[in-house]
PAMARNU-904494 format. One record per residue: x, y, z of N, C-alpha, C, O, CB in turn; residue in one letter. Coordinates in steps of 0.05 Angstrom, whole numbers, plus 5000, padded with zeros to 4 digits. Glycine has a CB too. Layout:
<node n_c1="X" n_c2="Y" n_c3="Z" ca_c1="X" ca_c2="Y" ca_c3="Z" c_c1="X" c_c2="Y" c_c3="Z" o_c1="X" o_c2="Y" o_c3="Z" cb_c1="X" cb_c2="Y" cb_c3="Z" rest="A"/>
...
This chain:
<node n_c1="2882" n_c2="8726" n_c3="3214" ca_c1="2897" ca_c2="8711" ca_c3="3195" c_c1="2924" c_c2="8705" c_c3="3228" o_c1="2935" o_c2="8725" o_c3="3238" cb_c1="2909" cb_c2="8736" cb_c3="3157" rest="X"/>
<node n_c1="2929" n_c2="8676" n_c3="3240" ca_c1="2942" ca_c2="8663" ca_c3="3263" c_c1="2978" c_c2="8671" c_c3="3247" o_c1="2983" o_c2="8669" o_c3="3223" cb_c1="2930" cb_c2="8620" cb_c3="3269" rest="X"/>
<node n_c1="2992" n_c2="8677" n_c3="3261" ca_c1="3022" ca_c2="8682" ca_c3="3263" c_c1="3041" c_c2="8671" c_c3="3283" o_c1="3038" o_c2="8670" o_c3="3307" cb_c1="3025" cb_c2="8706" cb_c3="3266" rest="X"/>
<node n_c1="3064" n_c2="8661" n_c3="3268" ca_c1="3077" ca_c2="8661" ca_c3="3290" c_c1="3108" c_c2="8667" c_c3="3271" o_c1="3114" o_c2="8657" o_c3="3250" cb_c1="3072" cb_c2="8630" cb_c3="3311" rest="X"/>
<node n_c1="3122" n_c2="8684" n_c3="3286" ca_c1="3155" ca_c2="8686" ca_c3="3273" c_c1="3174" c_c2="8679" c_c3="3294" o_c1="3168" o_c2="8676" o_c3="3318" cb_c1="3164" cb_c2="8719" cb_c3="3263" rest="X"/>
<node n_c1="3199" n_c2="8678" n_c3="3284" ca_c1="3221" ca_c2="8666" ca_c3="3290" c_c1="3246" c_c2="8680" c_c3="3275" o_c1="3239" o_c2="8683" o_c3="3252" cb_c1="3217" cb_c2="8638" cb_c3="3286" rest="X"/>
<node n_c1="3272" n_c2="8688" n_c3="3279" ca_c1="3295" ca_c2="8688" ca_c3="3264" c_c1="3285" c_c2="8701" c_c3="3227" o_c1="3299" o_c2="8692" o_c3="3209" cb_c1="3308" cb_c2="8652" cb_c3="3267" rest="X"/>
<node n_c1="3269" n_c2="8715" n_c3="3223" ca_c1="3271" ca_c2="8729" ca_c3="3200" c_c1="3239" c_c2="8715" c_c3="3191" o_c1="3228" o_c2="8728" o_c3="3173" cb_c1="3303" cb_c2="8723" cb_c3="3180" rest="X"/>
<node n_c1="3229" n_c2="8698" n_c3="3197" ca_c1="3208" ca_c2="8687" ca_c3="3184" c_c1="3183" c_c2="8692" c_c3="3191" o_c1="3183" o_c2="8708" o_c3="3209" cb_c1="3210" cb_c2="8664" cb_c3="3184" rest="X"/>
<node n_c1="3155" n_c2="8684" n_c3="3182" ca_c1="3131" ca_c2="8689" ca_c3="3185" c_c1="3109" c_c2="8667" c_c3="3181" o_c1="3102" o_c2="8670" o_c3="3157" cb_c1="3129" cb_c2="8710" cb_c3="3171" rest="X"/>
<node n_c1="3100" n_c2="8655" n_c3="3187" ca_c1="3079" ca_c2="8628" ca_c3="3182" c_c1="3053" c_c2="8641" c_c3="3187" o_c1="3047" o_c2="8654" o_c3="3207" cb_c1="3083" cb_c2="8599" cb_c3="3205" rest="X"/>
<node n_c1="3036" n_c2="8635" n_c3="3165" ca_c1="3011" ca_c2="8660" ca_c3="3165" c_c1="2992" c_c2="8636" c_c3="3156" o_c1="3002" o_c2="8622" o_c3="3138" cb_c1="3014" cb_c2="8694" cb_c3="3139" rest="X"/>
<node n_c1="2966" n_c2="8628" n_c3="3165" ca_c1="2946" ca_c2="8618" ca_c3="3150" c_c1="2940" c_c2="8629" c_c3="3127" o_c1="2938" o_c2="8653" o_c3="3129" cb_c1="2926" cb_c2="8616" cb_c3="3161" rest="X"/>
<node n_c1="2935" n_c2="8618" n_c3="3102" ca_c1="2919" ca_c2="8632" ca_c3="3082" c_c1="2888" c_c2="8626" c_c3="3079" o_c1="2871" o_c2="8611" o_c3="3088" cb_c1="2932" cb_c2="8626" cb_c3="3056" rest="X"/>
<node n_c1="2891" n_c2="8648" n_c3="3061" ca_c1="2855" ca_c2="8642" ca_c3="3057" c_c1="2853" c_c2="8628" c_c3="3027" o_c1="2833" o_c2="8635" o_c3="3014" cb_c1="2833" cb_c2="8678" cb_c3="3057" rest="X"/>
<node n_c1="2864" n_c2="8615" n_c3="3019" ca_c1="2858" ca_c2="8601" ca_c3="2990" c_c1="2863" c_c2="8612" c_c3="2968" o_c1="2860" o_c2="8601" o_c3="2946" cb_c1="2832" cb_c2="8595" cb_c3="2985" rest="X"/>
<node n_c1="2874" n_c2="8637" n_c3="2971" ca_c1="2879" ca_c2="8650" ca_c3="2940" c_c1="2904" c_c2="8632" c_c3="2928" o_c1="2918" o_c2="8622" o_c3="2945" cb_c1="2890" cb_c2="8687" cb_c3="2942" rest="X"/>
<node n_c1="2908" n_c2="8629" n_c3="2909" ca_c1="2931" ca_c2="8616" ca_c3="2888" c_c1="2939" c_c2="8628" c_c3="2862" o_c1="2921" o_c2="8630" o_c3="2845" cb_c1="2923" cb_c2="8590" cb_c3="2879" rest="X"/>
<node n_c1="2960" n_c2="8636" n_c3="2857" ca_c1="2973" ca_c2="8645" ca_c3="2833" c_c1="2975" c_c2="8620" c_c3="2800" o_c1="2983" o_c2="8597" o_c3="2797" cb_c1="3005" cb_c2="8652" cb_c3="2847" rest="X"/>
<node n_c1="2968" n_c2="8633" n_c3="2787" ca_c1="2971" ca_c2="8615" ca_c3="2766" c_c1="3002" c_c2="8603" c_c3="2763" o_c1="3024" o_c2="8615" o_c3="2765" cb_c1="2963" cb_c2="8630" cb_c3="2740" rest="X"/>
<node n_c1="2997" n_c2="8571" n_c3="2759" ca_c1="3027" ca_c2="8553" ca_c3="2762" c_c1="3049" c_c2="8569" c_c3="2750" o_c1="3072" o_c2="8572" o_c3="2757" cb_c1="3027" cb_c2="8521" cb_c3="2745" rest="X"/>
<node n_c1="3033" n_c2="8579" n_c3="2727" ca_c1="3061" ca_c2="8592" ca_c3="2700" c_c1="3072" c_c2="8615" c_c3="2721" o_c1="3093" o_c2="8622" o_c3="2712" cb_c1="3046" cb_c2="8612" cb_c3="2658" rest="X"/>
<node n_c1="3069" n_c2="8623" n_c3="2734" ca_c1="3082" ca_c2="8649" ca_c3="2746" c_c1="3097" c_c2="8634" c_c3="2777" o_c1="3097" o_c2="8649" o_c3="2796" cb_c1="3053" cb_c2="8680" cb_c3="2755" rest="X"/>
<node n_c1="3104" n_c2="8619" n_c3="2780" ca_c1="3113" ca_c2="8608" ca_c3="2805" c_c1="3144" c_c2="8595" c_c3="2795" o_c1="3150" o_c2="8586" o_c3="2774" cb_c1="3090" cb_c2="8583" cb_c3="2818" rest="X"/>
<node n_c1="3157" n_c2="8599" n_c3="2815" ca_c1="3193" ca_c2="8587" ca_c3="2811" c_c1="3196" c_c2="8570" c_c3="2823" o_c1="3187" o_c2="8568" o_c3="2845" cb_c1="3218" cb_c2="8603" cb_c3="2820" rest="X"/>
<node n_c1="3212" n_c2="8550" n_c3="2809" ca_c1="3222" ca_c2="8530" ca_c3="2823" c_c1="3250" c_c2="8535" c_c3="2836" o_c1="3269" o_c2="8548" o_c3="2828" cb_c1="3224" cb_c2="8508" cb_c3="2806" rest="X"/>
<node n_c1="3242" n_c2="8517" n_c3="2867" ca_c1="3264" ca_c2="8535" ca_c3="2886" c_c1="3292" c_c2="8508" c_c3="2879" o_c1="3288" o_c2="8486" o_c3="2868" cb_c1="3250" cb_c2="8540" cb_c3="2931" rest="X"/>
<node n_c1="3309" n_c2="8515" n_c3="2887" ca_c1="3333" ca_c2="8494" ca_c3="2898" c_c1="3324" c_c2="8476" c_c3="2915" o_c1="3307" o_c2="8484" o_c3="2931" cb_c1="3356" cb_c2="8505" cb_c3="2914" rest="X"/>
<node n_c1="3331" n_c2="8452" n_c3="2915" ca_c1="3338" ca_c2="8436" ca_c3="2939" c_c1="3336" c_c2="8449" c_c3="2966" o_c1="3319" o_c2="8447" o_c3="2983" cb_c1="3364" cb_c2="8426" cb_c3="2936" rest="X"/>
<node n_c1="3358" n_c2="8463" n_c3="2967" ca_c1="3372" ca_c2="8477" ca_c3="2987" c_c1="3349" c_c2="8496" c_c3="2998" o_c1="3343" o_c2="8496" o_c3="3022" cb_c1="3398" cb_c2="8493" cb_c3="2974" rest="X"/>
<node n_c1="3336" n_c2="8516" n_c3="2977" ca_c1="3319" ca_c2="8528" ca_c3="2984" c_c1="3295" c_c2="8520" c_c3="3000" o_c1="3284" o_c2="8532" o_c3="3019" cb_c1="3314" cb_c2="8536" cb_c3="2968" rest="X"/>
<node n_c1="3289" n_c2="8493" n_c3="2985" ca_c1="3262" ca_c2="8479" ca_c3="3003" c_c1="3266" c_c2="8463" c_c3="3025" o_c1="3248" o_c2="8458" o_c3="3041" cb_c1="3244" cb_c2="8460" cb_c3="2987" rest="X"/>
<node n_c1="3294" n_c2="8454" n_c3="3027" ca_c1="3304" ca_c2="8450" ca_c3="3054" c_c1="3306" c_c2="8468" c_c3="3071" o_c1="3312" o_c2="8457" o_c3="3092" cb_c1="3325" cb_c2="8441" cb_c3="3054" rest="X"/>
<node n_c1="3303" n_c2="8491" n_c3="3074" ca_c1="3316" ca_c2="8513" ca_c3="3089" c_c1="3277" c_c2="8523" c_c3="3095" o_c1="3270" o_c2="8533" o_c3="3116" cb_c1="3344" cb_c2="8539" cb_c3="3064" rest="X"/>
<node n_c1="3265" n_c2="8518" n_c3="3079" ca_c1="3236" ca_c2="8525" ca_c3="3081" c_c1="3229" c_c2="8509" c_c3="3103" o_c1="3227" o_c2="8519" o_c3="3126" cb_c1="3217" cb_c2="8519" cb_c3="3055" rest="X"/>
<node n_c1="3225" n_c2="8481" n_c3="3098" ca_c1="3215" ca_c2="8458" ca_c3="3115" c_c1="3226" c_c2="8464" c_c3="3132" o_c1="3211" o_c2="8468" o_c3="3151" cb_c1="3218" cb_c2="8430" cb_c3="3109" rest="X"/>
<node n_c1="3251" n_c2="8469" n_c3="3137" ca_c1="3263" ca_c2="8471" ca_c3="3167" c_c1="3249" c_c2="8497" c_c3="3183" o_c1="3243" o_c2="8498" o_c3="3207" cb_c1="3298" cb_c2="8476" cb_c3="3166" rest="X"/>
<node n_c1="3247" n_c2="8513" n_c3="3167" ca_c1="3230" ca_c2="8536" ca_c3="3186" c_c1="3207" c_c2="8533" c_c3="3195" o_c1="3198" o_c2="8540" o_c3="3217" cb_c1="3225" cb_c2="8560" cb_c3="3175" rest="X"/>
<node n_c1="3198" n_c2="8522" n_c3="3178" ca_c1="3171" ca_c2="8509" ca_c3="3189" c_c1="3167" c_c2="8484" c_c3="3209" o_c1="3146" o_c2="8482" o_c3="3221" cb_c1="3157" cb_c2="8501" cb_c3="3166" rest="X"/>
<node n_c1="3186" n_c2="8466" n_c3="3212" ca_c1="3195" ca_c2="8447" ca_c3="3241" c_c1="3203" c_c2="8466" c_c3="3264" o_c1="3201" o_c2="8463" o_c3="3288" cb_c1="3225" cb_c2="8423" cb_c3="3236" rest="X"/>
<node n_c1="3213" n_c2="8485" n_c3="3251" ca_c1="3220" ca_c2="8505" ca_c3="3281" c_c1="3201" c_c2="8524" c_c3="3292" o_c1="3203" o_c2="8531" o_c3="3316" cb_c1="3244" cb_c2="8527" cb_c3="3277" rest="X"/>
<node n_c1="3174" n_c2="8534" n_c3="3271" ca_c1="3157" ca_c2="8540" ca_c3="3275" c_c1="3131" c_c2="8532" c_c3="3286" o_c1="3115" o_c2="8545" o_c3="3299" cb_c1="3158" cb_c2="8545" cb_c3="3263" rest="X"/>
<node n_c1="3131" n_c2="8511" n_c3="3278" ca_c1="3105" ca_c2="8491" ca_c3="3282" c_c1="3118" c_c2="8458" c_c3="3285" o_c1="3120" o_c2="8443" o_c3="3266" cb_c1="3080" cb_c2="8494" cb_c3="3249" rest="X"/>
<node n_c1="3124" n_c2="8453" n_c3="3305" ca_c1="3141" ca_c2="8426" ca_c3="3308" c_c1="3122" c_c2="8403" c_c3="3307" o_c1="3131" o_c2="8381" o_c3="3306" cb_c1="3159" cb_c2="8424" cb_c3="3336" rest="X"/>
<node n_c1="3095" n_c2="8407" n_c3="3308" ca_c1="3073" ca_c2="8384" ca_c3="3311" c_c1="3064" c_c2="8379" c_c3="3284" o_c1="3054" o_c2="8357" o_c3="3279" cb_c1="3047" cb_c2="8391" cb_c3="3331" rest="X"/>
<node n_c1="3066" n_c2="8405" n_c3="3259" ca_c1="3057" ca_c2="8399" ca_c3="3236" c_c1="3080" c_c2="8385" c_c3="3216" o_c1="3104" o_c2="8391" o_c3="3221" cb_c1="3045" cb_c2="8425" cb_c3="3225" rest="X"/>
<node n_c1="3074" n_c2="8372" n_c3="3200" ca_c1="3080" ca_c2="8350" ca_c3="3177" c_c1="3078" c_c2="8366" c_c3="3151" o_c1="3055" o_c2="8372" o_c3="3142" cb_c1="3058" cb_c2="8323" cb_c3="3176" rest="X"/>
<node n_c1="3101" n_c2="8374" n_c3="3136" ca_c1="3098" ca_c2="8391" ca_c3="3110" c_c1="3094" c_c2="8365" c_c3="3088" o_c1="3106" o_c2="8345" o_c3="3081" cb_c1="3129" cb_c2="8414" cb_c3="3101" rest="X"/>
<node n_c1="3072" n_c2="8377" n_c3="3082" ca_c1="3067" ca_c2="8346" ca_c3="3058" c_c1="3073" c_c2="8357" c_c3="3026" o_c1="3078" o_c2="8341" o_c3="3007" cb_c1="3023" cb_c2="8331" cb_c3="3057" rest="X"/>
<node n_c1="3072" n_c2="8389" n_c3="3022" ca_c1="3077" ca_c2="8410" ca_c3="3004" c_c1="3091" c_c2="8427" c_c3="3006" o_c1="3087" o_c2="8436" o_c3="3029" cb_c1="3061" cb_c2="8420" cb_c3="2999" rest="X"/>
<node n_c1="3110" n_c2="8442" n_c3="2993" ca_c1="3119" ca_c2="8465" ca_c3="2993" c_c1="3129" c_c2="8474" c_c3="2962" o_c1="3137" o_c2="8460" o_c3="2943" cb_c1="3140" cb_c2="8464" cb_c3="3015" rest="X"/>
<node n_c1="3125" n_c2="8500" n_c3="2963" ca_c1="3126" ca_c2="8507" ca_c3="2934" c_c1="3128" c_c2="8542" c_c3="2936" o_c1="3112" o_c2="8558" o_c3="2944" cb_c1="3095" cb_c2="8493" cb_c3="2915" rest="X"/>
<node n_c1="3158" n_c2="8546" n_c3="2923" ca_c1="3157" ca_c2="8569" ca_c3="2926" c_c1="3142" c_c2="8588" c_c3="2903" o_c1="3143" o_c2="8585" o_c3="2879" cb_c1="3181" cb_c2="8574" cb_c3="2932" rest="X"/>
<node n_c1="3131" n_c2="8606" n_c3="2917" ca_c1="3112" ca_c2="8628" ca_c3="2905" c_c1="3129" c_c2="8649" c_c3="2889" o_c1="3134" o_c2="8647" o_c3="2865" cb_c1="3094" cb_c2="8644" cb_c3="2929" rest="X"/>
<node n_c1="3135" n_c2="8664" n_c3="2902" ca_c1="3156" ca_c2="8689" ca_c3="2895" c_c1="3179" c_c2="8691" c_c3="2908" o_c1="3182" o_c2="8681" o_c3="2931" cb_c1="3146" cb_c2="8715" cb_c3="2900" rest="X"/>
<node n_c1="3197" n_c2="8704" n_c3="2895" ca_c1="3221" ca_c2="8720" ca_c3="2908" c_c1="3226" c_c2="8747" c_c3="2898" o_c1="3222" o_c2="8754" o_c3="2875" cb_c1="3246" cb_c2="8705" cb_c3="2905" rest="X"/>
<node n_c1="3237" n_c2="8763" n_c3="2916" ca_c1="3237" ca_c2="8800" ca_c3="2917" c_c1="3258" c_c2="8804" c_c3="2926" o_c1="3264" o_c2="8790" o_c3="2945" cb_c1="3217" cb_c2="8818" cb_c3="2935" rest="X"/>
<node n_c1="3278" n_c2="8828" n_c3="2916" ca_c1="3293" ca_c2="8840" ca_c3="2930" c_c1="3273" c_c2="8867" c_c3="2941" o_c1="3258" o_c2="8881" o_c3="2928" cb_c1="3320" cb_c2="8845" cb_c3="2913" rest="X"/>
<node n_c1="3276" n_c2="8868" n_c3="2963" ca_c1="3266" ca_c2="8902" ca_c3="2981" c_c1="3285" c_c2="8907" c_c3="2985" o_c1="3300" o_c2="8887" o_c3="2985" cb_c1="3247" cb_c2="8906" cb_c3="3009" rest="X"/>
<node n_c1="3300" n_c2="8937" n_c3="2993" ca_c1="3316" ca_c2="8944" ca_c3="3001" c_c1="3337" c_c2="8935" c_c3="3003" o_c1="3351" o_c2="8944" o_c3="3021" cb_c1="3312" cb_c2="8950" cb_c3="3013" rest="X"/>
<node n_c1="3348" n_c2="8911" n_c3="2985" ca_c1="3377" ca_c2="8898" ca_c3="2995" c_c1="3370" c_c2="8877" c_c3="3011" o_c1="3387" o_c2="8866" o_c3="3025" cb_c1="3398" cb_c2="8917" cb_c3="3013" rest="X"/>
<node n_c1="3343" n_c2="8869" n_c3="3011" ca_c1="3349" ca_c2="8849" ca_c3="3029" c_c1="3323" c_c2="8831" c_c3="3010" o_c1="3303" o_c2="8843" o_c3="3002" cb_c1="3346" cb_c2="8858" cb_c3="3066" rest="X"/>
<node n_c1="3327" n_c2="8803" n_c3="3006" ca_c1="3307" ca_c2="8776" ca_c3="2996" c_c1="3286" c_c2="8766" c_c3="3009" o_c1="3293" o_c2="8754" o_c3="3030" cb_c1="3320" cb_c2="8752" cb_c3="2995" rest="X"/>
<node n_c1="3262" n_c2="8766" n_c3="3006" ca_c1="3244" ca_c2="8756" ca_c3="3012" c_c1="3226" c_c2="8737" c_c3="2994" o_c1="3215" o_c2="8743" o_c3="2973" cb_c1="3235" cb_c2="8772" cb_c3="3021" rest="X"/>
<node n_c1="3226" n_c2="8720" n_c3="3003" ca_c1="3212" ca_c2="8693" ca_c3="2999" c_c1="3188" c_c2="8680" c_c3="3007" o_c1="3186" o_c2="8669" o_c3="3029" cb_c1="3224" cb_c2="8677" cb_c3="3006" rest="X"/>
<node n_c1="3166" n_c2="8682" n_c3="2985" ca_c1="3144" ca_c2="8672" ca_c3="2998" c_c1="3141" c_c2="8645" c_c3="2981" o_c1="3145" o_c2="8641" o_c3="2957" cb_c1="3118" cb_c2="8694" cb_c3="2997" rest="X"/>
<node n_c1="3130" n_c2="8624" n_c3="3006" ca_c1="3123" ca_c2="8596" ca_c3="3004" c_c1="3092" c_c2="8585" c_c3="3012" o_c1="3083" o_c2="8588" o_c3="3034" cb_c1="3141" cb_c2="8583" cb_c3="3022" rest="X"/>
<node n_c1="3078" n_c2="8574" n_c3="2991" ca_c1="3064" ca_c2="8561" ca_c3="2997" c_c1="3063" c_c2="8532" c_c3="3015" o_c1="3076" o_c2="8513" o_c3="3006" cb_c1="3059" cb_c2="8564" cb_c3="2979" rest="X"/>
<node n_c1="3048" n_c2="8529" n_c3="3038" ca_c1="3067" ca_c2="8501" ca_c3="3048" c_c1="3035" c_c2="8492" c_c3="3051" o_c1="3014" o_c2="8506" o_c3="3051" cb_c1="3094" cb_c2="8501" cb_c3="3083" rest="X"/>
<node n_c1="3039" n_c2="8465" n_c3="3052" ca_c1="3009" ca_c2="8445" ca_c3="3061" c_c1="3020" c_c2="8418" c_c3="3073" o_c1="3036" o_c2="8400" o_c3="3064" cb_c1="2986" cb_c2="8435" cb_c3="3030" rest="X"/>
<node n_c1="3004" n_c2="8422" n_c3="3098" ca_c1="3001" ca_c2="8402" ca_c3="3119" c_c1="2982" c_c2="8381" c_c3="3116" o_c1="2968" o_c2="8383" o_c3="3095" cb_c1="2994" cb_c2="8415" cb_c3="3142" rest="X"/>
<node n_c1="2978" n_c2="8366" n_c3="3126" ca_c1="2956" ca_c2="8341" ca_c3="3120" c_c1="2924" c_c2="8359" c_c3="3123" o_c1="2906" o_c2="8361" o_c3="3107" cb_c1="2960" cb_c2="8309" cb_c3="3150" rest="X"/>
<node n_c1="2927" n_c2="8368" n_c3="3145" ca_c1="2903" ca_c2="8394" ca_c3="3149" c_c1="2901" c_c2="8422" c_c3="3146" o_c1="2879" o_c2="8431" o_c3="3146" cb_c1="2897" cb_c2="8396" cb_c3="3172" rest="X"/>
<node n_c1="2921" n_c2="8437" n_c3="3143" ca_c1="2925" ca_c2="8462" ca_c3="3140" c_c1="2936" c_c2="8470" c_c3="3114" o_c1="2948" o_c2="8452" o_c3="3101" cb_c1="2940" cb_c2="8469" cb_c3="3159" rest="X"/>
<node n_c1="2934" n_c2="8499" n_c3="3103" ca_c1="2957" ca_c2="8503" ca_c3="3082" c_c1="2967" c_c2="8535" c_c3="3096" o_c1="2952" o_c2="8550" o_c3="3107" cb_c1="2943" cb_c2="8504" cb_c3="3043" rest="X"/>
<node n_c1="2992" n_c2="8540" n_c3="3092" ca_c1="3003" ca_c2="8561" ca_c3="3103" c_c1="3018" c_c2="8582" c_c3="3081" o_c1="3027" o_c2="8575" o_c3="3059" cb_c1="3022" cb_c2="8549" cb_c3="3122" rest="X"/>
<node n_c1="3018" n_c2="8608" n_c3="3091" ca_c1="3043" ca_c2="8616" ca_c3="3070" c_c1="3056" c_c2="8621" c_c3="3093" o_c1="3047" o_c2="8624" o_c3="3115" cb_c1="3042" cb_c2="8642" cb_c3="3045" rest="X"/>
<node n_c1="3096" n_c2="8621" n_c3="3079" ca_c1="3119" ca_c2="8622" ca_c3="3095" c_c1="3133" c_c2="8647" c_c3="3082" o_c1="3146" o_c2="8647" o_c3="3061" cb_c1="3137" cb_c2="8593" cb_c3="3095" rest="X"/>
<node n_c1="3129" n_c2="8664" n_c3="3096" ca_c1="3152" ca_c2="8688" ca_c3="3090" c_c1="3176" c_c2="8687" c_c3="3101" o_c1="3174" o_c2="8684" o_c3="3125" cb_c1="3143" cb_c2="8714" cb_c3="3099" rest="X"/>
<node n_c1="3203" n_c2="8688" n_c3="3091" ca_c1="3226" ca_c2="8684" ca_c3="3095" c_c1="3242" c_c2="8719" c_c3="3087" o_c1="3242" o_c2="8726" o_c3="3063" cb_c1="3234" cb_c2="8655" cb_c3="3076" rest="X"/>
<node n_c1="3250" n_c2="8731" n_c3="3104" ca_c1="3269" ca_c2="8752" ca_c3="3099" c_c1="3297" c_c2="8751" c_c3="3111" o_c1="3313" o_c2="8769" o_c3="3107" cb_c1="3259" cb_c2="8775" cb_c3="3107" rest="X"/>
């Protein structure tokens, strides 16, 4: 898995696993903008075509978000804490 990290976020190439649509959470516009901003900072040459929040969980008082990010040629998972 390829990965890069910066400021509490990690961008890693995913293997094609996908959760059922019914379990995915709809993000706010601000949350989606933050995820797109982090991708732009981690991979400035990548254009985000699709961003979907898959899961949010509190672990030891810290919020963690898992995102499904698609560009024109690759798909990535973005984990924000």
